[in-house]
C-alpha positions in Angstrom: 77.1 117.7 117.2 76.8 121.5 116.2 78.1 122.3 112.7 80.1 125.4 112.5 80.6 127.1 109.4 84.2 128.9 109.2 84.0 131.2 106.3 87.9 131.8 106.2 90.9 130.6 107.9 94.4 131.4 106.8 96.9 128.1 107.8 100.7 128.3 106.9 102.4 125.1 106.6 105.6 124.0 105.4 105.7 123.4 101.7 106.3 119.4 102.1 103.0 119.5 104.2 101.0 121.1 101.8 99.8 118.1 99.9 99.0 116.5 103.4 96.7 119.5 104.1 95.1 119.8 100.8 94.2 116.0 100.9 92.6 116.8 104.3 90.5 119.4 102.9 89.6 117.1 100.1 88.4 114.6 102.4 86.4 117.0 104.7 85.4 119.7 102.4 86.2 123.2 102.1 88.2 125.5 99.9 91.7 125.9 99.0 93.1 129.1 97.9 96.2 129.4 96.1 97.4 132.8 94.7 93.8 133.8 94.4 92.7 130.7 92.5 89.9 129.0 94.4 89.0 125.4 94.4 85.8 124.3 96.3 85.7 120.7 97.6 82.3 119.4 98.8 82.1 117.9 102.2 82.6 113.9 102.5 79.4 112.1 102.7 78.0 111.8 106.3 77.8 108.2 105.7 81.6 107.8 105.1 82.7 110.1 107.7 82.7 108.1 111.0 84.4 105.2 109.6 87.2 107.2 108.0 87.6 109.3 111.1 87.8 106.4 113.3 90.5 104.5 111.1 92.6 107.8 110.8 92.5 108.4 114.6 93.5 104.7 115.3 96.3 104.7 113.0 97.6 108.2 114.1 97.7 106.4 117.7 99.5 103.4 116.3 97.0 101.2 117.3 95.4 98.0 115.5 91.7 97.2 115.6 92.5 94.1 117.9 94.0 96.8 120.5 91.0 99.2 120.1 88.5 96.4 120.6 90.2 95.0 123.7 90.5 98.5 125.0 86.6 99.4 124.5 85.4 95.7 125.2 84.1 94.7 121.9 85.1 91.9 119.1 87.6 93.1 116.8 85.1 92.5 114.1 82.9 95.4 115.5 85.9 97.9 115.1 85.9 96.6 111.6 82.5 97.3 111.0 82.5 100.6 112.5 85.5 101.6 110.2 83.2 100.2 107.3 80.4 102.0 108.3 78.4 98.6 108.5 77.9 99.2 112.1 77.0 102.2 114.0 79.1 103.2 117.0 76.9 103.1 120.2 77.0 106.5 122.1 78.6 104.7 125.1 81.5 103.2 122.7 81.8 106.7 121.3 82.9 108.2 124.4 85.4 105.3 125.2 86.8 105.4 121.8 87.2 109.3 122.2 89.1 108.9 125.4 91.5 106.2 123.7 91.9 108.1 120.6 92.3 111.7 122.0 89.3 113.0 120.4 85.6 113.7 120.9 82.6 111.4 120.9 81.0 113.3 118.1 83.5 112.2 116.2 82.3 108.7 116.1 78.6 109.4 115.8 76.4 109.9 112.6 74.7 113.3 112.3 71.2 112.4 111.5 
């Protein structure tokens, strides 16, 4: 996965969404600038990223671990272990997860 650094991006969101967007930046790392005040947040540790990404995308799609497991042909316990970062997601399963969760395989693979 290629890491791309975006030096600046301006995003306008409704005020009731600001807390949600801020929480996302806090999880992924970056900067929040409000009225010239800059808050820098370090990126999420790589060892936590894959599991949190999988769980978040699964919940976004309204799927249970069991439904994901059945869709990609693994036991439900494997999905649980993927989400807890106790088992790495194999590349072939990362591709299946990406298709199921409307994402990209790199979201489920560790950057080493």
